[in-house]
C-alpha positions in Angstrom: 91.6 118.3 102.6 93.8 115.9 100.6 92.8 112.4 99.6 95.9 111.4 97.6 97.9 110.1 100.6 97.4 106.4 101.3 99.5 105.8 104.5 103.1 105.2 105.2 105.6 104.6 102.4 108.9 104.2 104.4 110.7 105.4 107.5 114.4 106.4 107.3 116.7 106.4 110.3 120.4 106.8 111.2 122.7 104.0 112.5 126.3 103.7 113.6 127.2 100.3 111.9 126.1 99.0 108.6 126.8 95.4 109.5 125.1 95.5 112.9 122.1 97.2 111.3 121.9 94.7 108.5 122.2 91.8 111.0 119.4 93.2 113.2 116.9 93.7 110.5 117.5 90.7 108.3 118.3 88.1 111.0 116.8 89.3 114.3 113.6 90.8 112.8 113.6 88.6 109.7 112.9 91.4 107.1 114.3 91.2 103.6 117.0 93.6 102.5 115.4 94.8 99.3 118.1 97.4 98.3 121.8 98.0 99.0 122.7 101.4 97.7 124.3 104.6 98.9 123.3 108.0 100.3 122.7 110.4 97.4 124.4 113.2 99.3 127.1 111.2 101.0 128.0 108.2 98.7 130.6 106.8 101.1 127.6 105.9 103.4 125.2 103.1 102.6 121.5 103.5 102.2 120.0 100.1 103.2 116.3 99.2 102.7 114.5 96.4 104.5 110.9 95.3 104.0 108.7 92.5 102.7 109.4 90.4 99.6 109.1 93.3 97.1 109.6 96.3 99.4 106.0 97.3 99.1 105.1 100.8 100.3 104.1 100.6 104.0 106.7 97.9 104.8 110.1 99.5 104.2 112.5 100.6 107.0 115.6 102.3 105.6 118.9 103.4 107.1 121.9 105.7 106.7 124.6 103.9 108.7 127.3 106.5 109.4 130.2 104.6 110.8 130.7 105.2 114.6 128.0 107.9 114.7 127.2 109.2 118.1 123.7 108.3 119.5 120.9 110.8 119.2 119.2 112.2 122.2 115.5 111.3 122.4 113.1 114.2 122.9 110.4 116.4 121.3 110.2 116.9 117.6 110.9 113.5 116.3 109.4 110.1 115.4 110.0 108.2 118.6 108.6 104.7 117.9 108.2 102.8 114.6 105.7 100.0 115.0 105.4 96.8 113.0 102.3 94.6 112.6 102.5 90.9 113.7 99.9 88.2 114.0 97.7 87.9 117.1 99.2 85.5 119.6 102.8 86.0 118.4 104.2 88.3 121.1 105.3 85.5 123.4 107.4 84.0 120.6 108.8 87.4 119.7 109.7 88.1 123.4 111.5 84.8 123.6 113.3 85.4 120.2 114.4 89.0 120.9 115.4 88.2 124.5 117.6 85.3 123.3 119.3 87.6 120.8 120.1 90.2 123.4 117.6 92.9 122.3 117.3 95.5 125.1 114.4 97.1 126.9 111.7 94.6 126.1 108.4 95.5 127.6 104.8 94.3 126.9 101.7 96.4 127.3 98.4 97.5 125.7 97.9 100.5 123.5 94.5 101.3 122.0 93.3 97.9 123.0 96.1 96.0 121.1 98.9 93.9 122.7 102.2 95.6 122.1 105.9 94.6 122.6 108.3 97.5 122.7 112.1 97.2 122.4 115.2 99.0 121.3 117.3 98.5 118.2 121.1 98.4 118.1 121.4 102.2 118.5 118.6 102.7 120.9 116.0 103.0 118.1 112.5 102.8 119.5 110.4 99.9 118.0 107.2 98.1 118.7 105.4 95.0 117.5 101.6 95.2 117.6 99.3 92.2 117.4 96.6 92.8 114.8 94.8 91.0 112.1 96.8 91.7 108.9 96.5 89.8 105.7 99.7 91.1 104.1 102.1 88.3 103.1 105.3 88.3 105.2 108.8 87.7 104.0 109.9 84.3 105.4 113.4 84.1 103.9 114.9 85.6 107.1 114.4 82.7 109.4 111.3 83.9 111.2 108.3 81.5 111.0 105.4 82.6 108.8 103.0 82.4 111.7 104.8 85.1 113.7 106.6 87.1 110.9 106.3 90.8 110.5 103.7 91.9 108.0 104.8 95.5 107.5 104.4 98.8 109.3 101.5 99.2 111.8 102.1 102.9 112.7 104.6 105.5 113.6 104.5 107.7 116.7 105.7 111.3 116.9 106.8 112.9 120.1 105.8 116.6 120.0 106.1 119.5 122.5 103.1 121.2 120.9 100.9 118.8 119.0 98.1 121.1 117.8 99.6 122.4 114.5 100.8 118.9 113.5 97.4 117.4 114.2 95.9 120.1 111.9 98.5 119.2 109.3 97.6 115.5 109.4 94.0 116.4 109.1 94.8 118.5 106.0 96.7 115.5 104.6 93.6 113.3 104.9 94.0 111.7 108.3 91.2 111.5 110.7 91.3 111.4 114.5 90.6 107.8 115.7 91.0 107.8 119.5 93.1 109.0 122.5 95.0 106.8 124.9 96.5 108.9 127.7 98.9 111.4 126.1 98.7 109.7 122.7 96.3 110.6 120.0 95.8 108.3 117.0 95.1 109.4 113.4 94.3 107.2 110.5 93.8 107.7 106.8 90.8 106.0 105.3 91.0 103.8 102.2 94.7 103.5 102.3 97.3 100.8 102.4 97.7 98.6 105.5 100.0 101.1 107.2 97.5 103.9 107.8 98.1 105.1 111.3 100.1 107.9 112.9 100.2 108.5 116.6 101.0 111.9 118.2 102.4 111.7 121.8 102.2 115.0 123.6 105.4 115.7 125.6 105.2 119.4 126.5 108.1 119.4 128.9 110.5 117.3 127.0 113.8 118.7 125.7 114.2 118.9 122.0 115.5 115.8 120.3 119.0 115.7 118.9 119.6 113.6 115.9 122.2 110.8 115.8 122.4 107.1 115.6 119.0 105.6 116.5 117.1 108.7 115.4 114.5 108.7 112.7 115.7 111.1 110.0 112.3 111.4 108.2 109.0 109.6 107.7 107.5 109.2 104.2 103.9 109.0 103.1 102.7 107.1 100.0 101.0 108.4 96.9 100.2 106.4 93.9 102.1 108.2 91.3 103.8 111.5 90.3 100.6 113.2 89.2 99.1 112.7 92.7 102.4 113.8 94.3 102.3 117.1 92.3 98.8 117.7 93.5 99.9 117.2 97.1 102.9 119.5 96.6 100.8 122.3 95.2 98.3 122.0 98.0 101.0 122.1 100.7 102.6 125.1 99.1 99.3 126.9 98.8 98.9 126.3 102.5 102.3 127.9 103.2 104.6 125.0 103.5 108.1 125.2 102.0 108.3 122.0 99.9 111.3 120.8 97.9 111.1 120.2 94.2 110.4 116.6 93.1 113.6 114.6 93.6 114.3 111.3 91.7 115.4 108.7 94.3 115.7 105.9 91.7 113.0 103.7 93.3 110.5 106.5 94.0 110.1 110.2 93.5 110.2 112.3 96.6 109.3 115.7 98.0 110.1 116.9 101.5 108.9 119.5 104.0 109.4 120.3 107.7 106.3 120.0 109.9 105.4 122.5 112.7 106.5 120.0 115.3 110.0 119.7 113.7 109.6 116.3 112.0 110.7 116.0 108.4 108.0 114.6 106.2 108.4 113.1 102.8 105.8 112.3 100.2 107.0 109.4 98.0 105.5 107.7 95.0 104.7 104.0 94.8 106.4 103.9 91.4 108.7 102.7 90.0 109.6 100.3 92.9 112.7 98.3 93.9 112.6 95.9 91.0 113.5 98.6 88.5 117.1 97.5 88.5 117.0 94.1 90.0 114.9 91.0 89.5 112.6 90.4 92.5 114.3 87.1 93.3 117.6 89.0 93.8 116.6 92.2 95.5 119.2 93.8 97.8 122.0 91.5 96.7 124.2 93.7 94.6 125.5 97.2 95.4 123.4 99.6 93.3 124.7 103.1 92.7 122.8 106.3 91.6 123.9 107.3 88.1 125.8 110.3 89.4 127.9 108.1 91.6 128.5 105.2 89.2 132.0 106.4 88.5 132.9 105.9 92.2 132.1 102.1 92.2 135.7 100.8 92.5 136.4 103.2 95.4 133.1 102.6 97.2 133.4 98.8 96.9 136.8 99.1 98.7 135.6 101.7 101.2 132.1 100.4 102.3 131.9 98.0 105.2 131.1 94.4 104.1 127.7 93.5 105.5 127.1 90.0 104.3 123.8 88.6 103.2 
């Protein structure tokens, strides 16, 4: 069993409009845009990162906004809900805020004893706010008061037709079963960062998910550094998983593999971080390009949709 994985690093999804996506995360949810760059494989598409003040691992939601992309179809084999941590007693304020801004499908409930507010993003993305004690410092530059502001990720929930093999994988990755609530089983990694939980929702009769706008593309797990990442890669390959070579993503190093349930997993390093090419005070302001796409700057600055602050 591995002990290098410390919880979530980031979650990456697909969107249909860069401006709408940026407005939702920076204004409606009050997160900080910590990086404005482009997709390594499709440089005419943004890669936008939102999180806390520094983009700490366990706080960062990222997006590939493909203009006018068709919506995905929810189903089995995907991350269905990404949950954020908010202070206890804040859901009434969040309900009022999100309702006033036209956010759809607001619903309150209880999950594993915690108060939860679920809602959809601009492309039907599944989100939740969970009331918990969380001492992480929030970003307050987005207009959301400190006493209700998002602290980072709480958890992510996978919808799987057959959950057994993925549960075994999580256990191998160092996660431990915590509890079961109806069709949902919760796993947590001990001694990790503040985003330590993964839920598996069993949906044996659901159709397979089809990716599109609003779908999670992949979910990333955090390791401290490249040495720990190589240990994880070797162990996964020894177990039979097909794992990519280490890929330099400028702000972290990444490896990827497909899980038995169909979800794409990434293992990402905490180093070097989002301040490697921007001062912390100005994260996410300028368009940053991977070195292989630097020669495209003039064309990309004309082509990419303006998204504002």
